[in-house]
N, C-alpha and C positions, 0 to 999 in steps of 0.2 A: 961429443957429449957436452964439452964445456960451452960450445956455441948454443946448444939447446937450453942449458941452464941459464945462460946470459939472456936469451931471448925471453924465457919465462919470467925472469926477474924484471925485465923491461916492461912486459905486459902488466905484471902486478903493480909496478910503479906507475904506469900510465893510468890504470884503473883507480888506484888510490888517489892520484892526483886529481883525476876527473871527479872523484867523489867528494874531495875537499872543496873543489871549485863549486860543485852543485850546492853545497850548503851555504855558501857565501853570496852567490849570485842572486839578485832580485829581478823580478819580472820588470820589463820596461814598457813604455807606452806603446799601445797598438798603433801600427803604421799602415794605413790603407793605400798609400801612394806608392810604396816601394815593397810590394809583396814579393817575397822570395819564393813562395810556393804558388804554382799556377792553379787557380781555381780552388775548390775545396779538397783538402787532402782526404783520400779515401782511407778507410780504416785498414790498418796492417792486420791481416788475417794469419794468425800463427799456424804453423804446422804442429803435428802431434809431438815431434821431437825437437826440431830446431828450424829456425827461419832465417833466411839470408835477406836482410833489409838492404835494398839498393837506394842509397840516399839520393842518387841522381834521378830516381823516379819522382821525387817530391821537390827537390830544390833545383832551381835553375842554375845556381852556382854553389856547389858543395863547399867551396873554400870560404863561403860566408859564414859557415857554422863554426862557432868558437867554443861551444860547450854543449853537452848533451846530458840530460837527467833521465835516468831509467827508472821504471818501477822497482821497488825493492824486491818483489817476488819474481823478477825476471833477470836471469844472468845474461851477460853479453861477452862477446869475444871480438876483438879488433885484430884482424890478421895483419901481419907485417906487409906493408906495401899496398894495402887495400883501403885507401882513405874513403872510397865510395861505397864500402860494404861493411856491414856489421852483422854478426850472427847472434840471434836472440834465442835463448833457451828457457822454456817455461819450467816452472816447478809444479809439484803436485798440488800446491796450495795457491797457485797463481790465480788472481782474480779473473772473472770472465771478461771484464772490460776495464781498461786503464788507459793511460796516455804516456807517450814518450814526449819529453819536452826538449825542444832545440832552441839554443840561444844564438842570436846573431848580434851584431853591433847595434842595429836599429831596434829590434824587438825580439820577442820569443814566440815560438809556435808549438801548439800541442796537436799531436797526431794520435787518434784513437788506435788502440791495439786490442784485438779481440782474441781470446783464448780459443784454441781449437776444440771443437766438440767431438772430435774423433775418438773412437774407442778401439781397443785391441780386440780382434776377432780371429778366432782360430777355425779354419775350415778343414774338414776331414772327408775323404772319400775312401771307404773300405775296399780293400783288395787283398783278402787273406791269402790267396794263392799266388799273388804277384803275377797276375795274368797280363797286366798292362805294361807297356814299355815306357810310355810317356803320358803324362797327364798335365793339363793346364786349364786355367779358367779364362773365360772371355766374356765380357759384359760391361754393364755400366760401372762396374768397379775399376776398370782399367782401359777404357776407351775401346773396348771390344778387340783388344789385341792380345792373343794368348801368349805372345813372347814376353809380355809384361808380368805374367803371373804363372811361371812354371811351378809345379808341385814336386816335393821330394817324398820318396818312399821311406817310411819308418814305422816299425812295429805294426806291420800288416795294413797300414793306411797310407794313402797319399795325402800330404798335408801342406799347409802354408798358413802364415800369419799375416793378416791384413789389418790396416788401420783405416777405419771407415766411419763416416758420420752415421748416427742412427737413421735408418731409412730402409726403403725397399728397393732391391736392386735386381733388375733383369739380367740373366746370365745363362751361359751354357758351359758344359764341360767339354774339353777337347781331349779325347782319349785316342792315342796313337794317330794323331792328326785328323780324327773324325769328330766333327761338331755334333753334339747331341744334348738332349735334356739330361739333367742330373737324375740318375736312377734312384737316388736316396732322398729326393725332394718331392713332396706331394703337391706343392703349389706350382701351378703353371699359369702363365698369362699370355695374352695375345701379343704377337710381335708387330701387329698392324698390317701385315702383308699376307695373311692367310695361314701363318704358322704360329708356333708358340715358343716361349722361353721359360726357363725355371725362374723362381723368384727367391732371392735371399733376403731374409729378414734380419736386420742388424739392430740390436738395442731396442729401446722403448720408442715406438712411433705412435703412441696413443695421442688422442686429441685432449689430453689433460690440460686444464688452464695454465697458461704460462704468463710470464711477466709482460704487462701491457702498458703502453704510454700513448696517449692520444690528445689531440687538441680539444680545448674546452671553450674559452672565451677570450676576448681582447677588451681591455679597459684602458683607454688612453694609450700610454706607453708601456703598459704591462700585459704580458701574455700569461694565461693560466692553462695548465695542462693537468690532465687526470692520470692517476697511476692505479694499476691493479696488480696485486702480487703480494708476497710475503718477504719481509726483511729486505726491502728494496733500497738500492743506492742509485744515484743519478749522475749523469755527465752531460753538461751543456757547453756548447761551443758557439761563439760568435766568429764567423769566418773560420779561421784556424787557431782560435785563441780560447782557452778555458775561461769560463766566466762563472760568477756567482749566481745563486738562486736561493729562493725560499722554499722550504719543504715542511708541510704540516699535514700529517695523516696521508691522504691520497691526493693532496693538492700541491701542485708545483707552480711556483710563481717566478717569472723571469722578467726583469726590467730591461727594456731595449737599450743598449748602450747609446749614449749621446753622439758618439762618433759616427754612428750608422747614418746620420742625417747628411753626412758629407759625400755619400756615394749613392748612385742610382740604385745598384743592385748588390745587396749583401744578404747573408743567410744566417739564421740561427738553427743549429742542429741539437737534438737531444735524444738521449737514450736512458732507459731504466734498466737496471740489471740486478740479478740475485746471484747466489752462489752457483747456480746451475744454468742460467740462461740469460740472454740479452733480448730486450724488446726490439720491435721494429723501430727504425729511425723515424723521428719527427723532423721534417724539413720545412722550415718556414721562410719564405722569401720576403725581403723587406724592400721598400721603394722609398729611398731617402729617409730611412728610419721608421716608416710606417709599414705595418703588415700588409702584404698584397692580398686584397680580398676581391678584386675585380679583374676579369680577364683583360680589360682594356688597359690595365697597368703593365701588361707584358708585351714584349715585342718579339720579332723573329730571332733576336739574339738570345732569348731564353730557350735553352735546349729542350725544356720540357714541353714547349708548345709545338714541337715538330710533329707534323703528320705527313709522312713520306708518301710520294707517289712515284713508282718506278716506271720510267719511260724507256722502252726499247726504241731507240731513235729511228732505226730503219723501218719499223713497223707502225709508227705513230701517225705521222702526217707529212705528205709530200707537198711542199710548197714551192720547190725549185726543181723543175724538170730538167734543167741544164746539168745538174749534178748526178743524174740517174745513170748508173753504169752497171747494169746487171751483167753477169757472165754470159747468160743465154747459151749455156753449154749443155748438150744432151746428157752429159753424165751428172749434172746437178739438177735435182728436182726444183721446180719453182718454190717449194716450201723452204729450200735451203739456199736460195739466191737472194740477191739484193732486191728490195721492193721499192726503194726510192725515198723513204722517210729521211728527214733532215732537220738540222737545228732551226732553220727558218720556219719549218712547220710547227715546231714546239713554241716558238716566239709568237706565231700567229695565234695559237690557242691561248697563250698567256694574255695577249692583247684582247682576245674575245672574251676574257674572264671565265674561261672553262674551269681552270683550277680554282679561281677565287669562288665561283659559284658552287663548286664541288666541296670546297672547304678545306682543301689540303694546303699546307703551309710550306712545303718543301718538295722540290723536284730532284729525284735521283736519276741521273742520266746514265745510260749504258756507256761503255768506254767509247771515247771520241777520237782516240789517237789513231794514227795511220796504221792500216792493216794490209796484208798482202792482197794482190789482185787475182791470184790464181785459185785453183780448186785443191782442197786437201781433205784428208780423212776419208772414211768410207763406212757407210752403213750398209750391211748386207745380211739379210735374214729371209729365209724361205722365198728367195727370188726377188725380194724388194731391195733395191740398191740405189744409193745416191752418194755422191761426194758433196762437199760443202764449200760455199763461199764464206768470207769473213764478215758477213752482214751484221753479226752480233757485236763485233769490236773486241773480242777477247783474245785476239792473236796479234799483239803489237809488233810492229816493225819500226816504231819510233816511240820515244818517251814524251816528246814535247810538240810534236806536229799533229794538227787536226787532219783527219782523213777527209780528202776532198769530196768524197761521196756524201759526207754529212755537212760539210760547210767550210767556212774560213774563219780566221781570227776575228773578222768583223762580225760574222754571224753569231759567234759565241759571245762576243762582247754585247751584242744587241739583246741576245737572250737573257744574259745575266742582268743587264740594266732593266729590261722589261720586268723580269721577275722581282727584282728588288723594289721597283716602283709600286708593285702590288703587295709588298710585304711578304714575299716568298723567298726562301733560300734555294740555292742550287748546289747540289752535291755531285761530284764526279765519281764514277766507278773507276778505281785505280787498280791496275793489274801489276802486282809486284812479284808474283811467284814465278812467272815464266815469260818468255818471248817467242815469237815465231822464228824458225831457223833462218829466215832471210833478214833478220834484224841486223843492221850493219855493225852494231856494237858487239853482238854475238859473233858474227863472222870474223871481226878483227881480234877477238880475245878468247875464242873457244879453246885455244891451246894454252891458256894462261890461268886455268882453274877458276874461270868465270861462270861455269855451269857445273851442275852435278853430273854424275856418270849415267849414261843411258843403260849400261849393263851392270848387273850385280856381279860380285866375285865369282858366283857359280856359272856365269855366262848367260843367265836368263835376263830378259828385258825388265828394267826397272820402270814399268808403266802401270799406273793405276794401283799402286801398292799404298792405298790411302792410310792405312794404319801401320802396316809392318815397316814402311820406310817413308813416313809422312813428310819428313823434311827434305827428302832427295828425290822422291818419285816424279816421273814425268807424266803429264796428262795425255800425251801422245808422242809418237816418234818425231814429229816435226815441231814440238813445242818444248825446247830445252828449259829445264828448271834452273833459275839463276842461283848461284852459290852465294847467298846473302850473308854467310858467315865469313866471306872474304871482305875485309874492311873497305877495300877499293870499290867493290861492286855496291856494297851497302851505301857508301857515301854518295856515289854517283846517282843511284836510284832514288834515295831520299831527297837529294837536291832537285831531282826532276819532279817529285811530287810538290815540293814547295813552290816550284816555278808556276804551277797552275794557280796557287793561292795569290801569288805575288802579281802575276800579269793580268789575271782575269777576274780578280775579286771573288773567287769561288768561296763557298762557305764551309766546305768540308769534304770528306770522302766516304765512300762505301768501299771497303777493301776486300778484294776477291781472294778466296782460298787462304784465309788467315792462318789456319792451323798448320799449313804446309810451309810456313815461313818462320824462322827462328825469332825468339823473343828479342834478341839483340837488335834486330832490324826495327821492330816496332818501337823499342826504346829510343833508338837513334832518330827515327822519323818523328815520333811524338815530341822529342826534345826540340827538333827544329821547327815543328808546327807551333809549339809553345813560344819559341823565340819570335816567330812570325806574329804571333798574337801580341807580343809586347810592342812590336813595330806598328801594327795596324789597329790595335785596340779591339779586334774581333776574337771571339772565342769559338774556335772551329770544332765542328762535330765530326767524330770518326767512329764508324760502325764497321764491324767485321763480319765475315761469313765463315762459320765453323760448324760442321756437322760433328757432333760428339756428345760426350757426357757434360753435365753442368760444371763439373770440376775442371775439365779441359777447357770449356768455353770461358769460364771465369778466370782462368790463368792469363788471359790476354787482356783483362779489363782492370782499370784502376789508374791511379795517379802515375803518370809517365808512360802509360800504355793507351789503350783505346777506351772510348766512352762506353761502348756497349757492343754487343753482337746480336745477330738474329737468333731468337730463341726457337730453334727448330723443334725442340722437345715439346714446347706448348703447341706449336703448329700441328705436330703429329697427334698430340692428345686431343686437340679440337677436331681434327679429321675423324679420328676413331670415335669420339664421343657423339658428334653430330651425325655421322653417316653409318655407324654400326649400332643397330638397335640394342644388341646385348651388352654394350659397354657400360653405359650409364655415366653420370657426372662425377662419380667418385674418382675416376681416373683423372679428370681435369683438375679437380680440387687437389688431388695428391701432387700433381705436377706443378700446379701454381704455388702450392706451399713450398715445394722443393726449390723452384725458381726464386721465390722470395727469400728463402734462406741463403741461397748463393749469391744473388745479385742485389738484394735489398728490395724493399717495397718501392723506394724512389729510384728505380733504375732507369737507364737510357737504352734498354734492350729493344730490339725491333720485333713487333708482333704483327704477323703478316697474313693476308688473305691467300697468298700463294706467291710463286716466283717463277723465273724463267727456266728452272730445272724441275718443276713439279707439274703433274697432270692438273689441268684446270679444275677448280673446285666444282663447277657446274657439271663437268663430265662425270665426276665421281658421284655427285649428289643424285644424278638421274640414273646412275647405273650404266651409262653409255660406255664407261671404262670401269672395270672392276678394280677394287682396292688391291687385289692380289695378282693382277695380271701385269705383263710387260707393257708399260704405258707407251714406250717408244714405238714398239711394234704395232700397237693398237692404232697409233696415228699414221703409220705407213700402210697398214693393211686394209683400213676401212675409213669411211667418212664418219666423223664424230660430229653429230649435229643436234642430238636430242636436247630439248629444253622443256622443263615441266614447271608447274606451279610449285611443287615440292622442292625442285631445285632452286628456284628463285627464293623461296621462303627460307630454306636452309642456308643459302648464301647471305641472306639478310641477317640471320642469327650469327654467322661468322663475323660479319661487320659489327654487330652489336658487341660482341666480346672484345674485339681488338680496339674498339673506341671507348670502352668503359673500364678496361683493366689498366693497371700501372704499366709504364713503359711508353714506347713510341710506336704508334700504329703505322702500318706500311700497307698500301694498296697496290697490288700488282695491276698494271694498266689493263683496263677492260673488265676487271672484277666489279667495278661500280655499275655495269650494265648487264653482267652475267654472261660475258663471252665464254665459249666452251672450247675444248680441245684436248687432245691427249698430251703426251709428254713431247719434249724437244724433238723437232721444231714445230709440232702441231699446236703447241701452247703459245706460239708467237705469231699469231695471225694479225692482219692489219686491223688497226683500231677503227671502231665504228662511231661516228658522231651524228649522223643524220638518219632520218626515218626509223627512229626507235619504235619498237612495238610497245604496247601498254605495259607489259611485264618489265621490259628493260627500263622504261621511263619511271615506273613505280619504284624499282629498286634504286635507280639513280637518286630519286627524291629521298628515299630512306637513308641512303649513305650520306647525302648532303645534310640531312637533319641531324644525324649522329655526329658528323665532323664539326658542325657549328655548335652542337650541344657541348662537345668536349672542349672546344676552343673557348667558349664563353663561361665555363664553370670551373673554378679552381679545384673543386672537389675531385675532378678526374686527373688533375695535374699534380696536386700535392696531398690528396687525401689518403687515408689508410685503406686497407682492404680487409673485410671480414666476411666470412661465409655464414649466412643465416640459416640456410637449409639446403640440403643436397639429396636428391632422389635419383631414381633411375632415368627419368625423363624430364626432371625439373631441377632448376637451381635458382637460388636467390642469394645475392651478395650485396654488400653495401660499400660505399666510399664516403668518408666523413672528413670534413675540414672545418674546424670551429663550429659555427652554427648552421652550416650547410651540410645536407646529406643527400646522397643519391642511393636509391634502391633499384637494383637491376634484377629483373625476373625474366626467365627464359623457359618456355615450354617447347620441348623437343619431341612431343608425341603427336599422334594423329587424332587425338581427342582434346576437348577443352580441359583446362586444368585450373583449379582454384588455389590461390595463394593467400595466406594469412600473414599480414605484416606484424612483426613483433611490436608489442605495445610501447617499448621504450623509443621507437622511432617515430611514432605519430601520437601527438597529444591533441587535445581539443583546440589548441591554438595554432597548430601546424597549418602552414600553407602548402598545398601539394599540387604540383604540376605534372601532368602526364605527357610523355613525349609522343606516344602514338594513339592517344585518345581513348584508351580503355577506361572503363568506369570503375571507380573505387567506391565500394559501399562499406563505410565504416573502416574496418581494417582488412577487408577482403577484396580481392580483385580476381577477375576471371580472364584467362587468356585463351584465345582460340588456338587451334592446332598450329604447330610450327611458327610460333610468334614470340615476341618479346615485348617488354615494357620497361621504360626507365622513368622512375618517379624522382622528382626533385622536391625535397622537403626542406622548408625554411621555417 
């Protein structure tokens, strides 16, 4: 008891001392040369009750912090022995937006802190006769894992209390281990695969006007922004430092700091906020102290310029026949064997300007590390059988050696140098979750807690338990999941990742199976990557792969973690919207607003046309593969060959969306020409370069036009996002950045559609450029069936 009292007195003394220091300390000069925070500090997003702030996520050296100033309306606890961790506790009256100030010897830093918008929600399921033994919820509220939300029986009801953001959530109830729609919910929505889910409505999700902040004009060294809303306050940061501004009515004036002229790239960030909400962030890049207004001022080092192109090495281009080593085994279908593609083939296409002409700025290579030479796994259904080779690269038996079937150190160096000479980045697909059982590191340490257990305590296999045991489950019995909570394993593997950056001048990573790996590993890896940045001067891009809810996906993103992840929820919404006539664009708008809320409008999330684990868009658009059928079996049981004008047109619409929305566009190889195929491995056919038919060539030209449009117009990289109209078959939205505007119109119907441009977007003095040549008469434009238009307004 005496020790507890002593500790409490110590904490109170520490807080009191800290508070007294806060009042005496003055801000010091901004130092751009010795920045203790890597990049721009992402806002601290508070939880409903308490938030553990990991200082190491933000500061390269926590010991450099000599004082901290907290907002008066946020309590904090420093636990004994945890110098890297602070618990922040909001009050009922806590402001929606504020900053925490950190002092170092050189300067001070301001990190935004956003109050949680979650509300308390009580869920009830009546059961007056107590007929059910167990009840749980599973859905977007809890990553579809019923173990996360068991209900308790009380007063004739099964109940639970949830803390959720105001939103619409798809869910099911799990009654006595049986998943089903909620019998007390009248609202049901499509699950995208032929079935339905119930929908939970939490809080106010109306489209009522909210606080808005947007760019207006630039006059010399002064930036002017516009504000909409009531009782508004403003936060402006230069880099990670709070700065002054002028505010009069709805006009915000920001003078660019003189020190900005000393560095190539710096940023101004601004938010407006009220008592109830926070505006979208305004992000303004500076080039030696001048606002960036031209795409030519940007380089491949600016992450916002990334347009990713996924290359499955074995299926892309075979330039070196000497390293072709297919298994040629009767138990392995040719679809699942090596085809001969290699690094030299990719270099050949770089040198032929295939990627430059296409307009992509970054190549994402499938894993290049050494993989086993035998056959593993088994597909078996209705008499269709095949084992698999490791042609895809996702079964590593080395962390640092290049698979000889793809090339050598020299061929990778040549590829990277060729790409960089064309202004293109190279990202490696890094597999951290698992290894192949023949990996020598696993063989030497499998009895030393270096891998998770293949069997659960009840004796069942711990395979493909994606949600129930997501941090320990194995992908297959021959793919041990690494125990990355073991510090020795985590140190070894993170060092292996940095090896590729150091030796080959790689520009970043796509991380496989992100959600199956503990956050502690991503923190460790990102810290090492940021230290590598200090050494090389490069800012590396890291993007993860997580299937799940926005909250789960977002938990891996931010300072000290990853830059972004693939937004599969938007991909699914695009598939349903474009390919299911009854869906309409309201679903896409709803999901985009949701993504904007979680990741911000200026996010580095990946928005894709498809990937190696999905049925090809063309196959779905033509109906050759149904949305609700087993896509893998479709590829094994029949030839998927159908291509139609409707399929090409719908795929062009998919490209239009990913190239004009916020985030990072991602093209799955072959989607630029409308390749088809069912699911894995049928979606991994050999790339086609020659003898394109008219439809393939036409789509290629559309994609190239869209990529170059995006690269050359700042409005798509730093502009805001507003929805102007949303109908069942049509949508119109805008992107705005100072005096430049883009209006995107999409017609997803089989009939012509007329659009009326809002008068505030076009004046008599406006100069309007059409991307696809549609005729604009006054403020009206007509789009033919299944087509789009992008208007640039200046």
